[in-house]
N, C-alpha and C positions, 0 to 999 in steps of 0.2 A: 371538201376539198380543203386542198391543204394551205398551214399558215405562209405565205407568201414572205423572202425578203426584206428588208426598206431599200434593198437595191431591182428586184423584179418592179416592187410598189414607186419606184421613180421612176422606172422605163418606163411603165402603163404610165400612171399619172405624164408623161412629158410623152409619149408619144399622143395622146388622149389630147395634149394641149396645142400641140403640130397642127394633127386635122383639124382643131376648133380652126385654131387659126389662122390658117388653107379655106376654109368655108364647111365645114361637116356642119350639119344641122344638130345641134345641140341634144342629146338622151333627155331631158329633166326641162319643165319652166326657167328658166333665168331671164334677167333684164335684159334688156334688148342691148347697152353695153355695158355686163360681165364682162372682163377677160379671162381670159382662152383659160391659162392657168386653174382658176380661183371655181371655173363651170364645170376642166380639172376633174379637181380635188372632191367637189362632189357629186361628180358623176364617183363615182367613185366609191363613193364614201354608201352611193342605194346601193352600189353595185350593177346599173347598169350599159358599163366599160363593155364594147362588143369585142374584148382584147384578150386573148388567154395564156396560158402559161403551160408551153412543152416541156420535162422534164423528160433523162433520159437515166 
């Protein structure tokens, strides 16, 4: 896997945080009251975010 740019990382984490805020189930065990952004960051660190980057 190629290294992601800071812009790609921000976009992925932001998109996943929005999904979590809209009610998507978290992919890692979390506290019920965890902030969506914090959960998204942790998911990204663990490599379980279901979002890919395709470059042309």
